[in-house]
ZAMARGU-4260 file (C-alpha; in steps of 0.2 Angstrom, whole numbers, plus 5000, padded with zeros to 4 digits):
<rodrens>
0) 5370/5760/5670 | 5372/5751/5690 | 5389/5741/5692 | 5379/5727/5695 | 5373/5730/5677
5) 5391/5735/5668 | 5400/5718/5678 | 5385/5711/5671 | 5388/5717/5652 | 5406/5711/5655
10) 5401/5694/5659 | 5393/5692/5642 | 5406/5702/5632 | 5420/5691/5642 | 5412/5674/5644
15) 5415/5670/5622 | 5435/5672/5628 | 5433/5665/5646 | 5427/5650/5639 | 5444/5650/5623
20) 5457/5655/5638 | 5465/5637/5648 | 5471/5640/5668 | 5482/5629/5669 | 5491/5627/5687
25) 5505/5621/5690 | 5508/5604/5695 | 5516/5596/5715 | 5531/5590/5709 | 5533/5586/5729
30) 5539/5573/5735 | 5538/5563/5750 | 5560/5561/5760 | 5565/5548/5752 | 5570/5534/5765
35) 5572/5515/5768 | 5559/5514/5782 | 5545/5500/5778 | 5533/5519/5781 | 5540/5529/5767
40) 5534/5520/5753 | 5514/5517/5764 | 5514/5535/5765 | 5517/5535/5746 | 5505/5524/5741
45) 5489/5527/5758 | 5494/5549/5762 | 5494/5556/5746 | 5473/5549/5743 | 5471/5565/5750
50) 5484/5576/5751 | 5501/5582/5745 | 5517/5577/5755 | 5521/5594/5758 | 5506/5594/5770
55) 5518/5585/5777 | 5532/5595/5778 | 5520/5611/5784 | 5521/5598/5799 | 5528/5604/5816
60) 5546/5597/5817 | 5542/5596/5837 | 5530/5584/5831 | 5536/5568/5842 | 5529/5548/5842
65) 5512/5554/5852 | 5508/5570/5840 | 5511/5556/5823 | 5501/5546/5829 | 5486/5557/5833
70) 5488/5564/5816 | 5484/5545/5806 | 5471/5542/5818 | 5462/5554/5811 | 5469/5554/5792
75) 5465/5536/5797 | 5446/5541/5799 | 5443/5548/5778 | 5439/5539/5768 | 5448/5540/5755
80) 5467/5536/5765 | 5460/5518/5768 | 5473/5514/5783 | 5474/5499/5793 | 5476/5497/5806
85) 5491/5494/5802 | 5499/5502/5794 | 5498/5517/5808 | 5516/5511/5816 | 5527/5511/5802
90) 5521/5528/5796 | 5521/5535/5814 | 5538/5528/5813 | 5544/5535/5795 | 5537/5553/5799
95) 5544/5553/5818 | 5560/5550/5811 | 5558/5559/5793 | 5550/5577/5797 | 5547/5572/5817
100) 5559/5574/5831 | 5567/5561/5828 | 5574/5565/5814 | 5593/5564/5811 | 5604/5581/5803
</rodrens>
């Protein structure tokens, strides 16, 4: 019996077990770094529509306003993001001061 038929046979035999088993992924507990900046609340409200806050933390710490602005503008084009032009400045200020090259230790 060839390998493909054996694999199909196992799939048929195991399918009731696989249907019964439930895979539960852990929840993402990552949150944006707290701040008193207005952009913090906006990031919590707007950015998580598309991705987890840990994605922001993965960006280079050397990024300045230019890089963060470009990133926010890119996200602005995503349909789920709903980032208004008026929100860009607040978001960039929060991101560059919290994750970028204007942060304080």
